[in-house]
C-alpha atoms as one frame of an Amber mdcrd trajectory, in Angstrom:
protein
  85.106  99.501  90.203  84.278  95.841  90.821  86.524  94.343  88.142  89.206
  96.981  88.795  89.445  96.419  92.545  89.236  92.608  92.341  91.934  92.570
  89.657  94.028  94.981  91.709  94.179  92.410  94.483  94.664  89.153  92.647
  97.212  90.461  90.134  99.885  90.571  92.855  99.293  86.940  93.905 102.084
  85.400  91.833 104.973  87.761  92.606 103.847  87.667  96.254 103.382  83.894
  96.292 105.845  83.578  99.160 103.447  85.379 101.505 101.458  82.130 101.768
 103.741  79.465 100.297 107.169  80.619 101.469 108.621  77.242 102.423 106.928
  75.202  99.622 108.140  77.782  97.072 111.706  77.601  98.373 111.605  73.800
  98.180 110.054  73.693  94.691 112.688  76.065  93.297 115.462  74.661  95.548
 116.364  78.098  96.932 117.697  79.374 100.249 116.170  82.283 102.186 118.366
  84.881 100.505 117.487  83.608  97.016 113.755  83.576  97.799 114.110  87.149
  99.012 115.975  88.005  95.807 112.947  87.026  93.709 110.883  89.753  95.343
 113.795  92.164  95.280 114.098  91.824  91.510 110.357  92.339  91.194 110.712
  95.412  93.387 113.521  96.882  91.282 111.667  96.641  87.973 108.489  97.816
  89.673 110.273 100.854  91.089 111.603 101.731  87.633 108.118 101.304  86.149
 105.970 103.278  88.609 106.883 106.753  87.383 106.655 106.172  83.606 103.569
 104.053  84.245 101.944 106.930  86.116 102.714 109.347  83.306 101.285 106.851
  80.808  98.099 106.392  82.852  97.423 110.139  82.706  97.421 109.918  78.907
  96.215 106.446  77.816  92.906 104.619  78.199  92.760 102.664  81.476  90.909
  99.850  79.692  93.837  99.227  77.350  96.409  99.373  80.138  94.563  97.118
  82.581  93.651  94.513  79.962  97.230  94.329  78.666  98.558  93.983  82.199
  96.294  91.094  83.164  96.893  89.134  79.949 100.687  89.454  80.002 100.981
  88.716  83.727  98.894  85.562  83.333 100.918  84.354  80.342 104.159  84.611
  82.335 102.476  82.787  85.215 101.824  79.706  83.099 105.554  79.475  82.390
 106.442  79.961  86.056 104.213  76.986  86.980 106.906  74.723  85.522 109.268
  75.970  88.265 112.161  76.912  85.974 115.733  77.640  87.021 116.611  80.337
  89.540 117.838  82.664  86.772 114.638  82.306  84.747 112.531  82.728  87.893
 114.350  86.002  88.493 113.590  87.080  84.911 109.897  86.247  85.315 109.681
  88.274  88.533 111.429  91.147  86.764 108.843  90.958  83.963 105.996  90.967
  86.488 107.419  94.171  87.920 106.851  95.789  84.526 103.591  94.105  83.517
 101.899  94.984  86.812 103.271  98.389  87.765 103.906 100.006  84.380 100.571
  98.970  82.893  98.188  98.492  85.818  99.074 100.484  88.934  98.824 104.092
  87.754  95.599 103.390  85.860  94.052 101.872  88.995  94.926 104.893  91.175
  93.677 107.395  88.594  90.356 105.620  88.022  89.765 105.385  91.778  90.459
 109.055  92.491  88.226 110.115  89.612  85.457 107.793  90.786  84.553 109.775
  93.953  84.251 113.481  94.881  86.933 115.218  96.935  85.183 114.784 100.290
  84.833 111.004  99.833  88.363 110.056  98.830  88.917 107.995 101.977  85.839
 105.947 101.185  86.834 105.553  97.527  90.255 104.177  98.329  88.799 102.150
 101.190  86.382 100.510  98.760  89.250  99.903  96.330  91.335  98.256  99.032
  88.396  96.168 100.243  87.801  94.926  96.706  91.499  94.189  96.384  91.203
  92.249  99.634  88.439  90.106  98.128  90.638  89.641  95.075  93.309  88.212
  97.344  91.434  86.202  99.959  88.772  84.396  97.886  91.196  82.972  95.297
  93.739  82.319  98.061  91.252  80.170  99.967  90.352  78.213  96.837  93.950
  77.640  95.798  94.999  76.731  99.348  92.328  74.009  99.383  93.711  72.608
  96.119  97.257  72.844  97.509  96.259  70.808 100.587  94.296  68.218  98.575
  97.274  67.626  96.280  99.582  66.964  99.226 101.021  70.407 100.072 103.978
  69.825  97.800 105.392  70.849  94.436 102.458  69.475  92.428  99.975  71.389
  94.554 101.951  74.600  94.272 102.177  74.243  90.485  98.391  73.935  90.300
  98.047  77.054  92.464 100.148  79.037  89.956  98.183  77.640  86.997  94.861
  78.579  88.592  95.966  82.150  89.265  97.300  82.538  85.731  94.032  81.331
  84.219  92.036  83.808  86.305  94.302  86.664  85.153  93.591  85.811  81.514
  89.847  85.632  82.170  89.822  88.968  84.024  91.792  90.595  81.225  89.160
  89.558  78.699  86.297  90.727  80.942  88.016  94.066  81.656  88.211  94.821
  77.938  84.448  94.544  77.572  83.238  96.172  80.818  85.668  99.036  81.467
  85.389 102.483  79.910  88.127 104.339  78.080  87.590 107.511  80.129  87.416
 108.059  83.892  86.524 111.679  84.580  85.362 113.057  87.922  82.205 115.138
  88.005  83.889 118.121  89.662  86.686 118.289  87.083  86.462 119.789  83.619
  85.741 117.185  80.954  88.906 117.384  78.927  91.641 114.957  78.036  94.594
 115.470  80.404  97.828 116.569  78.793 100.744 115.894  81.093 104.046 117.176
  79.769 107.446 118.084  81.160 106.140 121.198  82.944 103.536 119.173  84.846
 106.099 116.527  85.762 108.438 119.179  87.178 105.497 120.664  89.070 104.860
 117.301  90.722 108.530 116.777  91.595 108.708 120.193  93.311 105.804 119.538
  95.693 107.043 118.663  99.232 103.824 116.802 100.012 104.564 114.335  97.210
 107.787 113.270  98.927 106.180 113.169 102.363 103.420 110.895 101.064 106.126
 108.758  99.459 107.790 108.348 102.874 104.448 107.462 104.473 103.799 104.760
 101.888 107.375 103.467 102.010 107.212 102.995 105.773 103.627 101.749 105.758
 104.464  99.253 103.045 107.489  98.106 105.043 105.081  97.415 107.909 103.010
  95.376 105.463 106.088  93.344 104.568 106.593  92.724 108.267 103.365  90.696
 108.276 104.869  88.291 105.722 107.315  86.953 108.287 104.580  85.721 110.597
 104.025  82.696 108.329 107.590  81.320 108.535 107.730  82.504 112.168 104.821
  80.191 112.969 106.646  77.177 111.518 110.292  77.985 112.317 109.893  79.334
 115.865 106.466  78.271 117.156 106.760  74.759 115.614 103.429  74.847 113.727
 102.921  72.892 110.487 103.438  74.331 106.993  99.729  74.013 106.240  98.805
  75.868 109.438 101.320  78.554 108.568  99.749  78.981 105.133  96.266  79.021
 106.705  97.388  81.830 109.019  98.547  83.829 105.997  95.209  83.367 104.232
  93.253  84.045 107.422  94.823  87.454 107.925  93.772  88.393 104.400  90.159
  88.637 105.577  91.146  91.826 107.360  91.839  93.291 103.903  88.163  92.920
 103.024  86.531  94.696 105.959  89.114  96.950 107.602  89.733  99.284 104.598
  86.000 100.040 104.379  85.932 101.082 108.040  89.175 103.061 107.835  87.971
 104.826 104.698  84.852 106.171 106.413  86.732 107.025 109.620  89.522 108.662
 107.632  87.054 110.957 105.875  85.577 111.900 109.253  88.694 112.377 111.388
  91.299 113.192 108.749  93.565 110.956 106.693  96.969 112.141 107.948  95.877
 112.083 111.596  94.513 108.556 111.241  97.704 107.358 109.543  99.814 108.743
 112.406  97.832 106.780 115.017  98.144 103.606 112.956 101.926 103.985 112.779
 102.091 104.268 116.573 100.104 101.036 116.955 102.354  99.250 114.468 105.524
 100.388 116.232 104.336  99.007 119.568 103.098  95.769 117.982 106.364  94.989
 116.207 108.364  95.624 119.361 106.044  93.195 121.164 106.412  90.360 118.642
 110.182  90.897 118.491 110.537  89.998 122.189 107.773  87.368 122.423 109.446
  84.030 123.338 109.040  81.377 120.650 107.191  78.806 122.724 104.263  76.762
 121.441 102.229  77.741 124.512 102.577  81.410 123.518 101.358  80.878 119.940
  97.963  82.481 120.792  99.786  85.732 121.634 101.507  85.523 118.265  98.056
  85.241 116.655  96.860  88.305 118.580  99.902  90.273 117.442  99.259  89.213
 113.851  95.620  90.323 114.131  96.554  93.743 115.561  99.276  94.278 112.965
  96.969  93.200 110.136  94.194  95.553 111.233  96.583  98.503 111.458  98.351
  97.763 108.169  95.192  97.196 106.144  93.513 100.226 107.681  96.469 102.314
 106.539  96.545 100.753 103.070  92.892 101.658 102.724  93.507 105.383 103.134
  97.087 106.429 102.490  96.528 107.227  98.811  93.688 109.528  99.923  96.547
 111.794 101.045  96.709 112.845  97.374  93.489 114.800  97.923  94.245 115.933
 101.472  97.639 117.150 100.274  95.969 119.225  97.494  97.712 117.489  94.602
  96.029 118.575  91.323  93.786 115.850  89.943  95.120 116.290  86.389  98.478
 114.866  87.516  97.047 112.193  89.810  98.697 109.195  88.153 101.966 111.052
  87.569 102.150 111.984  91.261 101.138 108.436  92.210 103.931 107.169  89.964
 106.552 109.290  91.724 105.160 108.356  95.139 104.958 104.674  94.290 108.477
 104.572  92.837 109.730 105.565  96.287 106.944 104.144  98.422 107.100 100.573
  97.159 110.881 100.162  97.338 110.311  97.805 100.306 109.609  95.222  97.583
 113.358  95.480  96.974 114.895  95.606 100.423 112.398  94.100 102.881 112.360
  90.515 101.540 116.117  90.610 101.039 116.604  92.051 104.530 114.516  89.279
 106.040 116.299  86.580 104.067 119.772  87.832 104.975 118.919  88.204 108.679
 117.384  84.721 108.864 120.349  83.139 107.104 122.891  84.998 109.256 120.998
  84.651 112.556 119.021  81.390 112.327 115.970  80.902 114.500 114.295  83.371
 116.834 117.185  85.878 116.854 116.891  86.576 113.123 113.169  87.234 113.469
 113.793  89.533 116.438 116.234  91.681 114.480 113.829  91.808 111.529 110.816
  92.901 113.594 112.829  95.508 115.519 114.029  96.974 112.223 110.431  97.112
 111.007 109.400  98.877 114.227 112.070 101.538 113.687 110.823 102.106 110.134
 107.312 102.654 111.501 108.649 105.490 113.671 109.860 107.265 110.531 106.362
 106.931 109.065 104.869 108.384 112.232 107.050 111.485 111.901 106.247 111.935
 108.195 102.492 111.661 108.737 102.638 114.175 111.585 104.493 116.643 109.361
 101.807 116.276 106.686  99.097 116.907 109.273 100.622 119.876 111.075 102.447
 121.567 108.187 100.132 120.916 105.227  96.646 119.813 106.285  96.174 122.201
 109.217  98.068 125.001 107.500  97.704 124.447 103.740 100.126 126.336 101.499
  98.900 129.532  99.882  99.589 128.192  96.393  98.506 124.538  96.451  98.812
 124.308  92.698
């Protein structure tokens, strides 16, 4: 689980580079807000198209082969991106990352994690996964941010950041090949190779809980994207420096390390769906607050508090929402296939959230654009609250007679 979870965090660093280096990335590539958002949108489109077939593949193929191939190919493309090519080529690289990460890596990671722990400890299993992913994000991010600052916080520093990440991907891919196993069976499941065909796929598509979980992850992931805008908010509205803005982005990553562990244990104790519902309520209130917080330097501490609250709630949710697979009684034999369907819907915010933010900021410059963005994110969180409550009251408290 160590190599898997660490790789599962760091592998998203390059397509999500704008989370920390939004303004330096835009300057290095000479892009406006809408074009920067388009990079992530293209990544999101190819990722969305890859989640479902990738999930089906992960139920049939060795996770070692899939994860190793993903890390090596993603790193190779990263070395090319470090040259900061044209906008069109940058779009193509982000499109490739959508395939190399989601088609090869994502489904295998979810399947291995669910098979790693018994049914009653799924919250803890996914909490541990998310905590390891947090370490895979924050430790390299701190190291690369230091290099970025030393090299002058400009294009040269950003290029070195990309090169460092790419080299780590290659190294992890080699290590994964030698330390991971070809099989990942759970002790309470019959030891047989899963055979997922058309009948099993149709079975997954007909389960209402699959679509409800997809809505929960879509809205929860949109809330995660809302955190990205705090970095440019700090510089554009609260007049903080670019380096401070990047430091804020890295600082909030520490919540990814500890919060999922806590939420995983609490989720197992109090219920996953119930916990998710409470987290959505907190996120709704927090995004409404930041939307109307005046952009004055003296109020920057309140912005930091809002970021801390939002980060805790988002990372707590990320630590447990895939545990809804178990709480929703989805058969373990189709774990990755169901995760593929859910992820294809649930991670569509990669397509529309960065583009939405870019368009709003270009059309309504300054504080007004951020207000509209955060209010939209708050409304999305309300939808997630409703979906999680339906799962709790209609499925968890009153499970269907035929859960298969």
